[in-house]
N, C-alpha and C positions, 0 to 999 in steps of 0.2 A: 639365459640360453634357453632355446626351445627347438626341439627337432621332432619330426614325425618320421618313423621308420618302421620297417618290418621286424617283428620280434626275432625271427630266425637270423636275419643279417646281423643284428646287434649281438645276439647270443654267440654267433660264430666268431665275431671280432673279439669278444671278451674271452671266449674259450681259447683262442689263439694266443693272446698276450698273457694269460694267467700263468703260463709256464715260467714267467719271469718274476712272479710275485714272491715275496719273502716276508716272514714274520720276524722282525728285529726290534731293537729299542727305538727305531725310527718309524713311527706309525705310518707315515705316508708311503712307505715301501710296500705296505699291504693293500694299498689303494691303486686303482687304475685312474689315469687321467683321461677324461672324455672331452674332446674338442668338437665344437660345432663351427664349421667354416662355410664359406660361400659355396664350395663345391661338394660338401657332404660332411660326414662324421668321421672321427678318428679316435681310436682307443690306444693308450700307451701304458705299458707297465715296465718297471725296472727294478733290479736288485743291486744297481750300481756297477756290477760286473758286466751284465748284459741287459739290453733294452730291446723291447719288441713293440713295433707299431702295427696296427691293423686297421684298414679302412672299412667303412660300411656306408651303404647308400642311405641317404636321408634327405628329406625336405627341411631345409634350415629356415625356420621362421625368425629366429633371433640367434646371432652368433654369441659364443661364450665358452666357458669351460668349467669343469668341476672335478674334484677327486672323490671317487666313491669306493667303499670297501670292495675289493675285487671278488673275494669268495662269496660274500653275501649277495652282491649284484648278480653273479653267475647263477646262484641258487634261485633267486627270484625269477630271472629270465627263463630258466629251465622249467619252472613250474607254470609259467604263463601259457595260455593257449596260443596257437598260431594266429597271426594277423597283425594289424597295424597297432602301434603304441605311440604314446607321446611321452617324451622325456624333457623336463624343463627344470630350471633351478629356482630356488627361493632362498636367498642368502647361501648357506652351506648345506642346503637340503637338495636332494635329487627327487623330483616328483615323477613317479611313473604311473601313467594312466592308461587304462585299456578297458573299454566298455564299462562294466560295473566293477572293475578292479582298480584299487588305488594303493600305492605304496609311497611312503615318505621315508627316504633313506638318508640318514645323517652322514655327511661327508666332510671334506676339507676344501678350502679355497684352492683353485687351480694354481695359484701362485706359489703354493707350498711344495709343489712337485719339483723334483730335481731337474736341472737343466738337461734337455735332451740333445743327443748328438745329431749333426747334420749328415746327410748321405755322402758317401765317398764315390769317386769315379770308379766304375767297374774295371777290373783287370781281365776277367774272363767270364764266360757264360757256359753253363752246362745244364742238362736236364735235372730236375729236382730228384728224380728217382736214382740217378747216378750219384748225386751228392749224398743221399741217404744211404746208399749201398757202401760208399766210401767210409762213412762214419760207423755204420753197423758192423763192418768187417774189421774195424780196428779198435774202437773205443773200449771194448770189453777187456783189452789187454793193458789199458792205462793204469798207472799207479793211483792209489788213494791215500798215500802217506803225506800228511801235511808238511812234514819236514823236507820232503824232496819234491818241491813244487815243479821242477822241470820234467817230472814224470807224470804229473796229474793233468795230462793234456793229450791231444792228438796233434802231432807234428806234421805240417804240410810244407813241402818244398818243391820247387820247380827246377827242371834242367832243360837245356836247349841243345839237342844233338846237332853236331855239325852237319851242314848241307841239308838241313830239314827246316821247313817253314813252320812246323808245329812244335809244341813243347810237351814235356812229360811231367805229370803231377804225381808225386809220391806221398802217401799218407802212412804214418807210422805211429804206433803206440806201444809202450812197454812199461812194465812195473819192475824190471830187473830180473824177473824169473821167466818171463815169456815176452814175445814180441810179435806183433802183427804188422805186415807190410803189404800195401796194395799199390799197384802202379797203374795209372791211367795214361794212355798215350794219345797222340794226335789231337791235342787241345790248342786252341787259338788263345794264347796268353800274351798279354802286351808287355809284361815286365817280370823279371825274376823276383822271387821272395822266399823267405824261410820264416814260418810263423808257428807259435805254440798256442793253440786254442784251448782254453780251460775245459776240462772234462765236463763240468757242470753245464757250460754253454753248449757244448756239443750235444749233450743229452737233450737240452731244451729245444735246440734247433731241430734235431732228428724227429722229435714228437710232432712238429708242425709242418714238416716237409710233405708235399703231396705227391701222388703218383703221376700226375700230369703237369705239364708246364715247365718252364725254365727258371733258373735262379741266376742272378747276376752277383758276382763276388768282387768286392772292393777291398783293398788292403792298404794300410799305411803303417807307420812305425809302431804304434801302440794299440791299434784296434783293427777289427775286420768287420765287413759289412756284407749281409746277404739280403737280396731283394727279389721278391716274386710279385705277381699281380695281386696277391692277397695281403702280404705282410712285408715289413722290413725288420731285420734282426741285426743288432749291433753287439759286439762282444769286445771287451778289453783283452789284450794279449798278455801272455806270461813273459816277463822280461827275464829270461834265463837261457842257458845253453843246453840244447838237447844232446843226449849222449851220442857218441859215434856208433850209430846202429849198424853201419856197414861192416864195422870191425867184428861184430859178433855173429855175422852170418857165415856158417860153415861153407867152405868152397870145395873141399874134397870129401867125398863120402866113401865109406868102406862097404856099406850094405844098404840096399834099397829094396823095398817091396811095395806092391800095390794091393789094396784091399777095397772091398765094396764098403762105401761110407756108411750106409744104413746098418749093415751087418756089424761093422766095427763099433758103431755107436751103441747098438743094442747089447753087444757083448760087454762093453765097458760099463754100461748102466747096470746090467745084472750083477756082474762081479763086484762092482763098487758098493753094493748094498751091505757088504761085510767089511768094508775098509775102515781103518782107524780114522776118526774124525780129524785128528791133528794133521796127518800127512795125506790122507785120501789116496794112499799108494796102491797102484795096480802094477803088476810086473808083466812085461812082454818077454816071452821066450820064443825066439825064432829059430826053427830047425827046418831047413829046406823050404818047402812050400807050406809049412804048417806054423801058425802063430798061436801060442798058448797064452791066454790072458788069465792071470790068477791073482789072488790076494789071500793073506793069512793074518788073522787077528787073534791075539791071546785071549781076548775077552769075548769075541763073537764067533770065531770059527774060521772056515776057509771056503773059497769058491773058485772055480775056474771054468773057462770055456775055450774050446779049440776052434780056430778058423782056418780056412784054406786061403792062401794068398798067392800072389804071382811074384816070383823073384827069379833072377838069373844067377844069383850067388848061392853058394852052398855053405857059407860061413854061418856059425851059430853065434847068438848074442843074447844076453839077458840084460834088460834095462828097466828101470822103474820110472813111472810118471804119475803126476797128480791127476786123478780121474776127472775132477771138476774142471781143471784147465783144459784137458783133452776134449771133453764134451762141449765146452763153450765154443771152441774153435770148429769142431766137426759140424755143429748145428748150423753155422753160418756158411759152410761150404755146401753149395746147392748141387754140385756135380755128383755123378754116380760113383766115380772111383777116386780114391785118395792115395797119393804116393808118400811113403815114409822113408826118409834118408837118415842113416845113422853112421856114426864113426866108432864110438865105443860107449860103455855104460856110464861114462863121466862127462861126455860132451853133449851139447844140445842136439835134440832131434828136430828135423825139419819136416813139416807136414804141408802138403801142397796138392790142390786139385789137379788131377791128370789132364782134364780138358781145358784148364785155365791156368796158364803159367804166370799170370800177373799177380798172384797172391801167394804169400809165404806166411807160415806160422811156425815160430821157433820156440821150443820149450826146453828149459833146463830139466835134466832128470832128477829124480829123487834117489838119494844114495841107498843102495841095497845093503842090508846087514849081512855079514859073513855067516 
């Protein structure tokens, strides 16, 4: 194998796929597969759960392939100056030449690399930044308990409203204590599906999605496929049943109030400096148009801040929440105003941007001591 390419192009391709690298007892999984084909070069990495392909422009003088250590190859390319380089193979060595610079990097035969999946037929297409937003607003609520695999994911499902030519995509993630739900309407989707994408794969994909361009999405029984002009991403799906998330969404609220998101975040951050590490409990006390946020710790002391809120009810309520879980949700709500819906101090609270009704965050309360 021998290719001539731009250092920046190869570096970007390796940077893209290295999100799938893993260090396990199987050495080849810490390597990237480099292919030299008639039309150019391709870099592939896999951890067996997800696989990433990335193309790079190259003049191919001799076709072939080789597996090279991904992290070490990335480090070498990053330290090279901009310009053209030559990459060729000698047995299981990758020879990198550039002006007065030379590296001989020991690798593995390309035949040792696991079998790579073939592309799937796209089911729908959407902007990359929209897909990134879908994952960013949901994945932080996903579970990370290895015992409950059906929660370690982002759940995607489609619905097709009657008398409409377009479909609705719903993205959901939950760890049993909180739930994020995002709805995207008016999509051209060719067939219905319900899939559980592993959290690790969602994180890997989110890192490489770009602000411009579109992504094609393909789905089959046990895997999902994402393709852009720069990369292709495959992930195995979790074969499990996602919880009935619709059943945990409160339908009737007793109390609702609106608050400025930045002010609410700042107050929670300040007060939470003195929360107990185990519960991270902050207490909301709503009286009319005043919200008192406070915490008390037997070891650290106490703190409180009062905020003005907008509400039409005059009922009072005291309810506790985990400050970390609150802040994670409020950070990804970009709108100015957030609306909070409550039933009582034992039922989940619902947090929703006022200007965007397609997003819900549901959080179970922390039990208050008598």
